[in-house]
C-alpha positions as CSV (number, residue, x, y, z in Angstrom):
1,X,-0.4,0.1,0.1
2,X,0.8,3.7,-0.5
3,X,0.8,5.7,2.3
4,X,0.6,9.6,1.9
5,X,0.9,12.2,4.8
6,X,0.8,16.4,4.3
7,X,2.3,18.5,6.9
8,X,3.8,21.5,6.8
9,X,7.2,22.6,9.6
10,X,9.2,25.5,9.9
11,X,10.7,27.5,13.0
12,X,7.0,29.3,13.5
13,X,4.5,26.3,13.3
14,X,7.1,24.1,15.2
15,X,7.6,20.3,14.4
16,X,4.8,18.3,16.4
17,X,2.7,17.1,13.2
18,X,5.9,16.4,11.3
19,X,7.3,14.1,14.0
20,X,4.2,12.6,14.4
21,X,4.3,11.6,10.7
22,X,8.1,10.5,10.9
23,X,6.5,7.5,13.8
24,X,3.7,6.4,11.5
25,X,6.2,6.5,8.4
26,X,8.8,4.4,10.6
27,X,5.8,2.0,11.5
28,X,4.5,1.6,8.0
29,X,7.5,0.9,6.3
30,X,8.8,-1.6,8.8
31,X,5.4,-3.2,7.8
32,X,6.7,-3.5,3.9
33,X,4.7,0.0,2.6
34,X,5.4,2.6,0.9
35,X,5.0,6.0,2.5
36,X,5.7,9.7,1.0
37,X,5.7,13.0,3.0
38,X,4.6,16.0,1.2
39,X,5.6,19.1,2.4
40,X,5.4,23.0,1.4
41,X,9.0,23.6,-0.7
42,X,11.6,21.6,0.8
43,X,14.6,23.4,2.5
44,X,18.1,21.5,2.6
45,X,18.5,22.4,6.3
46,X,16.1,19.7,7.5
47,X,18.9,17.1,7.5
48,X,17.2,15.0,9.5
49,X,14.7,14.4,6.7
50,X,17.4,12.3,4.4
51,X,16.1,9.0,5.2
52,X,12.7,10.0,4.4
53,X,10.9,10.2,0.9
54,X,9.9,14.0,1.3
55,X,8.2,15.6,-1.7
56,X,7.4,19.4,-2.1
57,X,3.8,19.6,-2.9
58,X,4.5,23.4,-4.1
59,X,7.0,24.8,-6.8
60,X,9.9,27.1,-5.5
61,X,7.7,30.6,-6.5
62,X,4.1,29.2,-5.4
63,X,3.1,29.1,-1.6
64,X,0.3,27.7,0.6
65,X,-2.8,29.9,0.3
66,X,-5.3,28.1,2.1
67,X,-6.4,24.7,3.2
68,X,-8.9,23.9,0.7
69,X,-6.4,24.7,-2.3
70,X,-4.2,22.6,-0.6
71,X,-6.0,19.6,-0.2
72,X,-6.5,19.9,-4.3
73,X,-2.9,19.7,-4.5
74,X,-2.2,17.1,-2.5
75,X,-4.9,14.8,-4.2
76,X,-3.4,15.9,-7.5
77,X,0.2,15.6,-6.3
78,X,-0.5,11.7,-5.3
79,X,-2.9,10.4,-7.9
80,X,-0.5,9.3,-10.2
81,X,1.6,7.0,-7.7
82,X,1.7,3.3,-8.5
83,X,-2.2,3.2,-9.4
84,X,-2.4,-0.9,-8.7
85,X,-1.6,-0.1,-4.9
86,X,-4.6,0.9,-2.8
87,X,-3.8,4.3,-1.6
88,X,-4.1,6.3,1.9
89,X,-3.9,9.9,2.2
90,X,-3.4,11.8,5.8
91,X,-3.6,15.3,6.2
92,X,-2.2,16.9,9.3
93,X,-3.5,20.2,10.4
94,X,-5.0,22.0,13.2
95,X,-7.7,23.6,11.2
96,X,-11.0,22.6,10.2
97,X,-12.4,23.5,6.7
């Protein structure tokens, strides 16, 4: 199965959601599943992510606008991953929409 995680992190937001996602990813990978972490534009300074499959959801000059559009971007980004495998998408956010 494919597991897709969407979360964001930085100096202002913090790392709580990210570390919860990373724990889930480690667990699912031990169960032989494919896991991907989708973030905003990825900066090179986050060296602790080097062992994970991290995919930036936005291009360099485009950034998060609102959650509704972000969910649409996330769904599009995960649409073509190995269509023969079942997909599970996780969207971590503090806001409801």
